[in-house]
N, C-alpha and C positions, 0 to 999 in steps of 0.2 A: 695403587698405581702400578701399572705393568712395568716389569723390569726392562731397563734400557738395553737394547741389543747392541752388541759390539760391531764395529765396522767389519765387514766381511773380509776385506783385504788384511786387516789386522788379525782376524781369526786364523787365516791361512799363512800368515807371516810373509806376505808378498807386497810389492809396491803396485800402485795403480799403473796401468800400461804393461803389466806382465804378459808375456806370451802365453798362448794356450798350452804349449808343452811344459813351460815352467810352472804354470798353474796346476796342471795335472800332477806334476812331480811333487809339488808342495802338498797337494791334497792327499796323495798316496802316503806320503810320509806321516802326515797328521792322522789320517784314518787308521793306518796300521798301528800307530803309537797308542791310540785310544780305543781300538776295537773291543767291544764288550766280551768277545770270546777269549781275549787275552787278559781281561780284567773282570772275571765273573764277580758279580755283587758290588762292584765299585761304581757307585752312583755318580761320582764326579767325573770318572772316565767316560761313563755313558753319556753324560750331559755334554762333555767336550766333543765326543764323537758325533752327536746329533748336531752340535753347533757347526762343526767343520763340514758335515754333510749338507746342511742348509746353505752354508756359504758357497760351497762348490756347485750346488744345484743352480744357483743364480749366476755366478761368475763364469761358469762354463758354457752358458747359453748366451750367444751374442746379443740377442734382442733384450733379454733380461738384464744383462750386464750394462748395456747402454742406458736402460731405464734406471738402473741402480746408480750409475755414475751421474745421471742427470737429476734424479729426485731423491736419492738415498733410499732408506728402507720403505718410505711411503710409496715409492715407485714400483715395488715388487710385493707389497703386502695387500694390494687391492684397495689402498686408501688414496692414491694419487691419480692424476690424469692418465698416466701410462700404467695403470694397475695391472699386475700380473698375478696369476694364481701360482703359488709355490708348487714345484714339482720335485718329488723325491728322487735322489740319485740311485740307480740300480747298481749295487756294489758287486754283483756277481762277477762281471767281467774284470773289474779292477782287482778284486782280491784273488780271482782266479789267476791273474798274471803273476802274483808273487807268492801265493799259497797253493797253486795248483787246484783251486776249487775246494780246498779243505773246509772252507766256511760256508759252502753252498747251502748246506742244510739249514743254516740259521737265518737265511735271508727270506724275502717274500717269495711266494711261489710264482714261477714264471707263467703258469697257465691261469693265473688270476686275471682280473680286469686290467687292461692297459689303456692309458689315455691316448687319444688320437694325436696325430702330428699337427703342429701349428703351421699356419700359412702366412705369407706376407704379400701385401698388395701395395705397389708404389703409386702414389697419387700426386699429381701436380695441381697446385692451387694458384689462383690469381692473388695478388697482394691483398686486395680488399676482402676476398673470400676468407683468407686466413685470419684477417683482422676481426671480422664480424661474425664468422661462422656461415655455414651454407649446408643445404641438403643436396646430396649427390646420389645418383643411381649408378652402381658399378656392376660389371659382369665378371665373374670369376669362373675358372675351370678348376674343379676339385674332385677328389674321390668321395663317393657317397655310397650308402648302402644300396646294393643292387636292387632295382625295382622289380626284377623278375623272380628272383629266389628269396627276396627280402632278407638277404644277408646270410642265409644258410650255406650258400655255395653249391647246393645240390639241385639237380634238375627236378622239374615238376614230377610229383609222384614218388619222390625218394627223399631220404633224409641222411645227414651225416651219421656214420656208424662209430661206435666206441672203438678206439684204437686197441687192437689186441696185444700190442707190445707193452704199453704202460697202463692198460685197463682204464683208460680215460683220465688218468692223473696228469698227463702231459710231461711227466718227469720220471726219470729212472735213476737208480742209485748204483754206484759201483765202488769197490774198495780201491784205495790208492795210497801209496807210500808217500809221506811228506816229511818235512823237517821235524815234525812233532810226532812221527810214528805213523802207523796205519790209521786211516780215517775213511769215512764214507763220503764220497763226493756225489752231489746231486746235480744233474744236468738235464737239458731238454731231451725229450724222447726223439731219437733220430727218425723213427718211423712216421711220426705225425708232426714233427717240428714244434713240439710243445703245445699243440692245440688240444690234444686229448681225443680227437676224432679224426677219422679218415673219410674221404669222399670218393666213392667208387663210381658215381654217375654225376659228373660235374655239370653245373648250370652252363648252357651254351652262351649266355650273355656275358657272364663274368669269368667263365672258365674255372669255376670252383673257388674263386677268391672271395666271393660274398660282397664285393664292392666293384663299382665301375666309375669311370670319369664322367661327370656331368657338367653342364654349363648352368650357372645359377645367377640370378639377378638379385641384387640387394640394394635396399634404400638405406642410406647412411646419413646420420646427422653429424656434421663436423662442427665441434664447439668453437666459439670465438677464442682467438688468441693463440692458435697453434702456430708452430714455426717449423722451419726446415729441420728434419731429423726427428721430430716428435712422432710418436706412434700411438695410434688409437686402437685399443683392443676391442674386438667384436666377439664376445664369448660364444662358444658352441658352433662357430662358423668355420672352424678348421676341419680337418679330416676326421671321420668317425673312429671311435676307439675300437679296441679288440676285446672280444669276450665280455661284452657288457660295459666296457670302460667308457668314460665320457668323451665327447668330442673335443678336439683341440680348439685353439683360438685363432681367429684371423686378425692379424695386425696390419693396420693401414699406416704406412710410413709416408710422411709428407715432404714435398719439395715446393717451397714458395717461390713463385716467379718474382723477379725484381720489378719495382715501380719506376716509371720514367722520371719522377721528381723526388719521391720520398725514399729514405733509407730507414732501416730498422736495426736496432740492437736490443734484443730481448723485448720488453714491453714499451720501450721508448722509441719515438720516431724523430727523424731529423730531415732538414732540407736546407739548401743554400739559396738565399734570396738576394739577387742583384738590386742595388739601389743607386740613385744618381748622387753626384757630388752635392747637389743642392739639398736633397732629402737628408743626406748624412749630416751636412753642416747645420741646416736650419730645423731639422726634425720634420716628420710628416706622418700622416695616417695612411697605411697601405694595407692591402689584402695579401695574406700568405696562404699557402696550401697546407691543409691537414687532411687526415683520413675522413673527417666529417665535412669536407668541402673547404671553401675559402673562409678565412677568419680575419677580421679586422684587428690590426695591432698598431701601436704607436711607436714610431722610430724616434728615439730621443735626440735632442739637439746635440751635435758633436759626436755622433756615432762614428766609431773607427772601423776600418776593414777587419773582419774577424770577430767583432763583437757579436754576442749571442743574446737571444731573448727566449725564455722558456715559458710555454703555456701549459699550466698544470692540467692534468686530466684529459688531454687531447691525444694521448698515445694509444697503444694497443690494450684491449681489455685483458686483465689477468685471467688465466685459466682457473676455473672453479672458484673464483672470487667475484661474485656478482656485484656489479656496480663500480668496481675499482679498476682504474686504468692508469697506464703510464703517462709520461709527459711528452710534449712535442717541443723540440728546440729548433729555432731558426738562427742560422749563421748568416750575417750580412756581409756581402762583398760590394765594395764601392766601385762602380764601373767608371773608368776614365773615358771621357768623350773623345771621339776620333773624327777625322775629316772636318776640322774646324775651318771656317772662312777666315780671311785676313782680318776682317772686322772683329770677329769673335776672339781671335788670337790677341789682337790689340787690347781689347777690353779685359781679357784674362791677365795679360801682363800688367795692366794698370791696377787691376784688383790685387795681384800678387805683391806688387810694390807697396801697396797700402797696408800690408800685413806686417806685424812685428813678431818677435819670439813669443810674446805672451799669448799669441793666437795658436800656438802649437804646444802639444803636450810632450812629445818625444824628442824633438830636434835638439832642444837645449841640453838635456841630460846626455844625449848620445854624443854630441860634439865635446861636451865636458869630459866624458870618458876617453874620447880619442886624444884630447890634449894631455890628459894624465898619462896615457899609455906611452906617448912619445915625448913626454917632458916639455911640452910646448907652453 
């Protein structure tokens, strides 16, 4: 059995709702405390360092943090509806801020593959589209590999050349005084900005960047049961990576429009159904609205205003749980008739006078409490 992961907020020693600045401060403290360069050979410190690194990688990303808060570890481990691929935190900038880059040589090389940026697309859905799922075609503007130079950044007939400053490594080293004495600091090559190559004859289409903004049309299947705030990841449809790195992810975030009759809370739906005094008193078979259309239900005799009736399995489908749905609850409101004729009023008074306390459920106990309150 796989080891149970600790809560990411617990790992960093912060509460849910923590600000970005406080989160970063807590992470820096933990990462500095357990950094392997300060604890050589200490496997426990190394494990804690990796744990806090993983926690910060998720909680420092707004989209991933929202998914984690909503689905827990399943939401960021690629197992849930809003599955994310974990992204390692680049510690160079963080440790550079309080060690002056002294640990730069122990991190991953900056001229290695870099994952592309993620993108977000906001989509509005009708109530029923969100309930049952729908296929949509969307158009996005995104950066992609330049179609002219195919990502090289160089004009036709030329190629990027090896940077003479860093000899193609993209990194240079320099000696620096730190709290721990003299050490070698590794940083991006200023001549090529860490790429390892320079372009003397840039592509006219992308101006040497190797990428250009394009308009792309995508067909997307929206699964049943999505709700406002949910995000659907579309892998590899983010921006392209650098130096052979993978593409980022496109996240589609949903906003579900309200329904004129139905309301929704999670997978359960609700509606209010007005009934007549006679239907409430004598009982009746009526039709109520559900997401599947009208459903016949029986109003029991003596139904009171505010009474509810629940129809199981007539709510919203669960995400990723085929065949399982929430419930639909109907709340009855008894409508008092208006604009009565004199004959109707007379008959109503005669009917009222024929009633006794045994015909009411609440009046007797209410007035008994009033009498006790005032000692009557």
